[in-house]
Every structure is written in structure tokens, then in C-alpha cells.
N, C-alpha and C positions, 0 to 999 in steps of 0.2 A: 586805531594804532598809528604809529609813526609811518609816514610814507616810505615805500620801498623805492630806492633810486635805481633807475634803469639807464644804462649807457648803451647807445647804439653805435656800432662800427659799420659805417656805410649808409648812404641815403640815396640809393637809386630808385628804380620803380617800386620794388618791394619795400624798401626802407621807408619811402615816402608814404606808402599805404599804411604801414605799421605805425609810424609816428602819428599820422592823422587819426587813426582809430584809437590809439591810446588817449589822445586828447579829446576826441569827440565822444568817446564812450567811457569817460573817466568814472562817472558815478556808477554805471552798471558793472564795470570791471571791479571797482572797489567793493561792491556788494558781494560779488562772486569770490573774491580773494580774501576779504576780511581786512583789507588795508588798501589805501590808495597807491597808485603807481605814479611816480614822478620822473618824467624824462629829465635826466640831469645833464646829459651831453650827447651830441650827435657828431661823430667823427667823420669828416669829409676831407677830400684832397684840397679843395679850394673853399675856405670859409667865407670869402668875399662874394661868392656867387649866391644870389637869392634863390630860395626854393619855396614854391607856392605852398602856403599853409604851414610853413615851418618858421618858428621864432628864430631869427638870426642870432639871438643871444645864446642859443643852444649849440650852434655850430662851432666846431673846433678842429684843429689839425693835430692836436696833442692827444694821441691815443692813450699813452701811458697815464696821463693825468686823469683822463675820462674814466679809465678802468679803476683807478685807485680809489675813487669815492663811490663805486657802484655796488649795490647788492646783487644785481643781475646784469649780465652783459649779453646783448643781442648782436651777434656777428652776421652781417649781411654784405660784407665787402668782397667775398669770394677770393679765389686763388689760394695758393699754399702759404706763401709768406707775404706780408707779416701776420696773416691771420693765425697761423699755428702758434707763433710766439706770443701773440696777444691773448689768445684763448688759454694757453698754458699758464700765462701770468695771472689771468683772472681766476682760473681754477685754484691755483696754489694759494691765492690770497683769501679763498673761501667764497668767491662769487660763483653762483650758478650761471651756466651759459646756455643760450638758445642759439642755434646756428642752422642755416640752410645750405651750408657749404659742402656739397656732395663730393667735390674734387678733393678737398682736404680730408674728409672722413674716409673716403676710399683709400687714401694713401696712409693715413695715420689713425685709423679707428681704434686699434688696440692701445696705442700710446695715450691717446686723449681720454679714452674711457678709464684706463688705469689711473690717470692723473685725477680724474673726477672722483673715482672711488677712494683714492688715498686721501683726498681732501674732504670727503663726506658731503659732496655737493652733486648737483645734477648737471648733466650735459644732454640737453634735449635736442632732437634733430628731425622732428616729424616732417618739416618742410624740405628736407634734403632728398626725399624720395616720393615721387608721385604727387607733388603739389598739395592740394587740399585733401586728398584721400587719407583718412586715418589708417595708417598701416604699421608705423613703428610701435605705437603703444599697444595695439592689438597683438602684435608678434611678441613684444617684450614683456607685456603684462598679462593680457587676457589669455594668451596661449602658453604662459610660463609653466603651467603644470602639465602640458601636453608635450608630445614629441612631433615636431614638424618634420615631415619627410621630404617635401618638395614644394618649391615656390616657382610659379611660372607667371610672368607678367609682361604687359605692354606698359613700359615705364617711360616712354619718350613720345610726347604728343606730336612733334614735328614729323617723325618717321611714320607714325600711324596715320597722320593726315595724308601724307604723300602716297602711301600704299593704298589707303582707302579710296583716294581719288583715282588712282590707276585702276582699281577694281571696279568702282561704281561708274566712273565716267569714261573709262577706256583711254585715259591719257597716258602718254609716255612719261618716263622718269623726269626729264628736264622740264616738261610742261607742269607737272605736279609740284616740283621743287620751286619753280618760279611763282606759282600761285601761293605756296606756303610762305615764301618770302614777302609777297605782297600783302598778306594778311598779318604779318608779324610773327608767324609761328617759327620761321627759320631765320637765322642770322645771315648777314651778307656773306660771311664765311661759315657755311653750315657743316663743316667737317666733323665737329664734335658730335653732332646729331646723326647725320647720315652715315658716318663711319662707325657708329655703335658705341663710341667712347663714353658718352653721357649715360647711356643705359648700363654700360659696364661698371661705372662708378656706383650706380644704384644697386646693381647685383652684388657688388662687394659688400656694401653696407647691409643689405638684407641677409646675405649669407652669414656674415659675422654675428648678427643679432639672432638669427633663427637657430644657428647650429652651435652657438657659444664657442666659436673658434675664430681667431683673427684671419680674415681673408682680405687681401689688398687687391687693388685694381690690376696689379701685375699678375695676379693668380687667375684672372678672368680671361677666358678665350673670347676673342672679339672678331666678328665679321659684320660689316655694314651692309647697307642696301644699295650701294652704288651700282652693283651689277644686276639688279632686278630689272627686267625688261617688260615691256607691254606684252610680248609674246609669252613670257613666263607666267604673267598674271592671268592671261587668257587660258593657257593650258591648265593652270591650277583650277580656274573656274570650271572648265569642262570636266575636270575630274572630281568636282565637288569640294574643292578646297579654297581657302583664302590665304594669302601670304601676309604674315605679320612679323615684325622685328620683335623677338622674344628674349627676355632675360630668364634664364633657367638656373635655379639653384637647388641642388638635391644631395641627399645622402645616397651613396652607392654602396650597397652591402658587399658586392663582389664584382671584380673586374680583373682583366689580365694583370693590372697593376695593384690589385688588392682592394680592400675597402677604403673609402675616403669620401671627400666632398668634390662635387663638380659645380663650377660656376661658369656660365657661358652665355654669350649673346650672339645671335645670328638670325637672319631671316629664315623662317620656317613655314611649312604648310600646316594649317589647322583645318580640320574638318569643319564645314560650315555649321554643323550642329553643336560645336563646342561653344561654351559660354563666352570665351574670349574672342571668338570669330565675329561676334556682333558688336564689338567695341569700335565705334565709328569716329571719324574726324580726328580732332586733337585730344580726345579723351584717353585716359589711362585706366588700367584695371590690373589687379593682382589676384592670382588664383592660388590658393594655399591648400595643400593636402596634409592633414594632420592625423596622427594615429587614432585619437579618440574623437576629435571634432569632425573628422571627415573632410569634405570639400567645402571651402569657403571662398567667396569672391568679393573683393572690394573695388568699387567703381566710382569714377568721378572726374572732375576737372584736374588735369595733370600739370598745367602750366599757367602762367600769367601772374600779374602783380597781385590782384585781389585774392585768387585761390591760395597762392603761396603765403600771402599775408595772413590769411585765416589760419593756416597751420602754425605759423610763427606765433600768433597771438594765443592759440591753444596751448602751445608749449610755455609761453610766458605766464599765462594764468596758472598752469600746473606747477611751475617752479616757485611762483610767488606764494601759492597756497602752502607749499612745503616750508617756505621761509616763515610764514606766519605761524604754522602749526609746530614748527621745530622738528619735523620728521627727518628720518635718515635720508641721506643723499642718493648717490648712485647705487645701482644694483650691486650686491656683494658678489665677489668672484665673477666678474663679467666674462672671463674666458677660462673655462675649466675643461674643455675638450681638446684632445690632441689628434686631429684628423689630418692626414696628408691631402694635399690638393691634387686631384687626378688630372692628367693631360686629356685633351679632347680625344685623342686616339683610343683611350680606354673606355669611353662611354658606349653604351648600347643605344643604337638609333636605327632609323629606317631612312632610306634614300628614295627620292623620286628623280629619275634620270631621263632626260630627253635627248635623243640622238637624231642627227641627220644622217641617214644611211643610204647606200646605193640599193635601189629596189631590184634585187635579183635573188634567185634561189640560193639558199645556203646562209643567208644573212642571220636569220634567227638562230640557226644551229651554231654559227660562229660566236655570236653573242652569248648564247647559253653555255657554250664550252668555257668561256672566260670565267663566268660566274662559278661553274662547277670546279674549275681549277683553283679558284681562290677560296673555296668553301663558303661562298655566298649563295643565296637562293632568291629566285624571282617569285613574287606573289602575283603580280599582274603585268601583262605585256599587251600594249595596244599599238597597232600600226595603222597609219593613214597615209594615203598617197600625197606626195609633195610635188615640187616643181621639176621641170626638165632643165638641166643646166645648159650652158653654152656649148657643151660638147655633145649634146643630145642624150645625156644620161639621165634616166628617171631616178628621182630621189624619193625617199619616204621618211615620215616622221615616226620615230619609235619611242614610245613612252614606257618606262620600266618602273615598277614599284617593287622594292625589295622587302624581304622579311627582315626582322630585327637581327642585327649583327653588330660587332664592334665597329666603331668609326674607322679604325685603321684598316680592317678587312675590306670595308666598302670603298674606302679611298683607293686602296691597291687595285680593286676591281675596276674602278673608273680609270685609273692610270693605264691599265691594260687595254681598256676599250678605246682609249685615245689612239693607240698604236695599231688597232685593227684596220686592215686594208679596206674593209667594207664600210667603216665608219668615216663619214666625211667630216663631221663636227660633233663634239659633245656640247650641245646647246645650253644645257643647264643641269646643275646638280643641286638639289635642295633637300634639307632634312625634313622629316615629319615629326610633329610633336602632338601631344594630347590624345594619343591612341594607345 
């Protein structure tokens, strides 16, 4: 068959990998697709800059012209604009699109999917979530006949590496972050990763796909790992937990705010026996709970040029096959559910609270009274002797595990504890997941 023309927008680390594999594996890809792929143009900022392994004749700064002649557009430039405008133009002219742009999808998932649906083409985005791990197609296709109730995932390799090193090596946060930067896992400005924003974008995409309702990044409650200390990690270990930055997306049947969806990202405690607790280093994993399929976990490399390029090429082969076979494009009725997005205050959760208290009679009674007043209950309470301060006052470390309650109730309880005269410091408050 006639070659399918592929235009690439962007040629960074991932783009270079994709272009090289299209050229180096041309024969094998053609056999899988039923037609050869032809790189027709690669859009870059500076076409005069040489790129190893890339034919300079393919390089151009004219994105509109590159798109105009393409059967498939691969967008790897990142950012919101001009990526959104270029993808929209490609879809409207009947070109399928492959993208790894999680920031754009998290902001405009519904808009872009609807545009693809209206044009009868595909918008594939496996590489936008969890690198090489196949998760988008399993959720969108393999589980299409099931009802997904909950997704919980480690979807940022940088933060998982940092927290894993703090747990396994006893490092503090700054030491682990420096190591992550040295290995290339973390950027010079790591805010998007350690602040939870990268994971939040992926949570928005997974929620939209799994629950058939548009969820944007603005709907996702986000807390980062900047406040996680070596002492918190040690306390978690002593209690049989590990701390992970989790993206949690779930249907909530009932809450003080009614039924709806919850999408949230925060550091949380996981029992060391949970499948996600064993995910080490910069790896990612996504844990799915479905009505019929039960529990499923997807695990693998979550970042890097080669793993991400693998996901992009998988999408490219998929859309190219559809072009050859003449199949229907995007999923019909991509969003047909109308769920409200619930605030974090409405979810049901458990807290682990660590207090620095004055070690004297009546402390436990005072703390218990606060819980009783707020309608919260304590599942476990452990006290260990601490240090003597400069005034000669003996302190103690008090670790409290709560029973399940609404986040708002537990937060009010913590606010009350802060004001107790016997409480010197609320050293940490962290949620528990997976139980």
C-alpha cells in the first residue's frame, strides 16, 4: 500500500528515539501495519541545528505545513499552546494524532476527545500516563465492558525514587532529591514532580477515561512530598508502612456531599504487604479495582526516552493499522456520565497522626476527649518516651491511628489537637490508603 505520512511535532529526547525507531525498524513496522510509514516532516524550533541520526531535510519550523500533508501527527512538543491548536487542526483535517502531552490532556481532555470523535479519527495517548506501561488501552478497551470502581497508582518515577531512597537508605529528603537530579530522574526545577502536579495531570486523564466523565487537573486535589521527613519515613516503617505518592481516582457512592468522583494526589501510608508497596526506584505501577475483573496491577518503567518512545510507537502502529483497515476512529460518546467532582473534605479516609506531647498524667485523656468531641475514634495509640527540653520538661512521641471517617472530621480533629496545651507539636499527619 501507499506509505502513510507521519509528521512529528518536537524532536527532544523522546522525539529522537521515535524518529530513529521509525527509520531503523521500517520493514518490521510495515509488516505489522500493512503499509510503510514515511516520516514526512519533523517540526523543531531551530531547523539549522543538527540532530544525530535525523535527516536534516526532514527538519522544519513550519508546523502548519507539516500537518497539512500528514496522515498521522505525533505531538511531542509539550505544553498547552501551540500544541492544542496544532492537534485540533490535525484532527479536524482527518489526521489521527498520537501525543504524550499529559499537561494538555489534563487541561483539555474532553475538548480534544470530542474533536477526534467528531472527525472520526483517533487521539491516542498511552505515553501520557506511566511511560511504557500499557494502561490507557487496557482501561479504554480491555475493561470497556466492566465497571471500574477505583484506580490507585504510583505514576511519577521521580517521587517514587526519592521516597524509596528515604525508606531503604535512611536518607533525608534533600539528599534523596539531589541523588535523583544526579541520575536524571528529577529536573533542575523539580516542582512539577515533588509538588504532585505531574501525578495530578495523570490522575485527571485516568479519571476521565475510566469513569467516562471529563475531569480536569483543576478537579484534582494535590499535595506534594516536600513535607515528608526522614522521621516520618522511620515512623511509618516502625508501624509496618511505607510512604508513597499516590494518585487515587474513585467512584464514591455516598458522602456528605452526595455521590460523585474523587481524584486526588498525596503522600500516603501503604501497608508493606500491599502490591504497590513493593514498587521500588523510579518504577511506576497502577492498581485497578473493577467490578467483574477484580484487582489488576500494571507495572513497569515509568519515565525515560526509550520507555516513552515505546508507548508512542505502540500508539502509532495502532492508528496506522486503523488507517489501513478503514476502521472507525475515536470511541463513540467519549463522555456520557454526569458525575460531580467531590472535594477532599467529603472522602472517607484514615489518618496517622504523630504528636510531640508533654509526658505527664492526663495527656491521653485530653487527646481522647478531642476525638470524642469531634466524632472521630482512635484505632491505635502508641507512646514512646522522647527527649527532655531545655526547660527540663520530659516529652513523649504519641502515634495515633484513626478509624475511617470523613477527611473534614479528621482535619477538624487535628486542628483541635494543635491548640491543646499538652501538645507541643503536631509532627505529621498522613493518610492511609489500601486498607
